[in-house]
N, C-alpha and C positions, 0 to 999 in steps of 0.2 A: 493351792500351794504358793501362795503369795506370801511375801514377807509380812508377818502379823503387825498390827498397829504397836503392840508392845516392842517389837524389834525395830520400828521406824527410828527410833532414837539411836539405834545402833547402826544405822544405814551407812554403808561404806562411801568414802568420798569418791567421786569420779577422778579418773586420771586424765590429765591433759592430753589431747590428741590434736593432730594437725588438720585433720579432715572430719567433716560431719560423717555419720554413718552412711548417709545417702551418697556423699561423694566417694567414700571409700568403696561402697558396693558398685557404683557406676564405673569405677576404675577397674574393679574386679571383672565385671561384665566385658568392658572393652578388652582387657587382656585375654579373655577367653573367647572373644568374637561372638559374644552374646548380645541380644538386643535389650535396650533399655525400654521397659514398658511401663505404662501407668500402673498396672497390677503390682509390679515388683516394687515401684516407688511407694505405692500406697502401703504394701506390707511393711516396708522399712519404717515408714512413718508410724504405722500401728504399733510395731514391736518396740520402738524405741520412744514412744510417747509416754511410756510408763516403765518402771523398773519392777519386774516381777518374774518369777519362775513360771513356766507354762509348758503345757504339752500342745500338740497340733489341734486337738479338739477344743481345748479351751480358747485357743486363738480364733478358730473357726467360728465358735460361738459368739465371739465379740464383733465379727465382720458383718457387713450388710448381707442380707439374704438375696437369693436368686431373684432377678428382676428389679433390684435397687441399684442405686448408683454405687460404683466401686466394688460390685460383687466380685468375688475371687473364688474360683472352683477349688474343691478339696484337693484334686491332683496338683494344681498350681501351688496351693499353700504348701504341701509336702515337698514338692520339687524345690520351691523357693527357700524353705527352711534349710534344706540341705546346701543350697548355694550360700546362704548366710553363714553357715558352719564353715564351708570351704573358704569363704572370703575373710573369715577371721572376725566376723561380727558377733556370732553366738558360739556358745559351747553346748554340746548336746552330751547328756549322760542318762544312764538308766537308773531308774528308781521304781521299784516294785513292778518291774516288767514293762514299764513305759518309758518312752523317750521324753525327757525332760529338757528344756532349753533355758538358757539364761544369757544375759549380756556378757560378752568377752571384751569387745572392743571399747576402749575408754574405761575399763573397769578393773579394779586392782585384784590381784591374786587374793583369793580367800577360800575358806573352807565352810562346811555346813553342819548344823545339827538337824537330825530329822526325828520328829516325835512319831513314834509308832501307834500312838493313840489317836491324835488329832490329825496327823499327816501334815503337820506345819514344818516348813523347810525354812530355817533361818541361817543367816551368814554370820561369820566371824573372821577376824584376822588374828594371827598369833605370830609375833616376830619369833618367839621361842621355838614354835613349831617349824618355822621356816628354817631356822638356824640348825635344829636337830636333823631335818631332812637333808640340809646341805653337808653337814658333818658325816652322816651315815653315807651319803653319796660319795664323799671324798674318800672314806675308808674303803669303799668298794670300787673306786676309780670309775665312777659313774657320772656322767654329765646330765644334769636334770634340765628337761625343757618345761615341764609343767607337772603338776600332780593334782589329784582330786581325791579329797577326804570328805566322807560323809559319816558322821558319827550318829548311829541309831541308838535311841533311848526314849525317855519319857520327859516331856517339858515340865516346867514348874507348875503351870496351870493345870495340866492333866493329873500330876502327882498330887497336888492340893485337893483336886476333886475326889480322888481316891480315898485320902485320909478322911475328909469330911463325910463321905459315905459310911466308912467303917465306924466312925464315931456315932453317926445317926443309927446305925444298926444295933449298937449297944444299948440304946435308950429304950 
């Protein structure tokens, strides 16, 4: 569910922040009376070393195996992902019955297209959509904190493949 190479050119610009993700997380841990551990630090580094949407299993698959340096157990990964969300580093949302995570800290507000054929999740920003959301909120005397929009459909690549097959079937 990573952003496809085609969408890399559409990659959103990072938002300037005053702290690194590690510094922000360590501040969160301190405020909660939780320990700074090497495992937590390693997980922050792994999650923020690349920008992609992921679920816990995908992250675990990228981590060292039991017995290797920097091994992190499955329960620790799940617990730490929840802490990342609580600290404002990640956002969690449900997609096809799975919890999916994405960067929140230092990343602009955006929405998603989700292809139901290839399961590609791509990001986009729309000023018009944000203005419409704010106008509707004003009409309803509602203060927006955030929103999540995932538009389900079929991407151009999958749509093109469908048309190619139909043409081939006619021959």
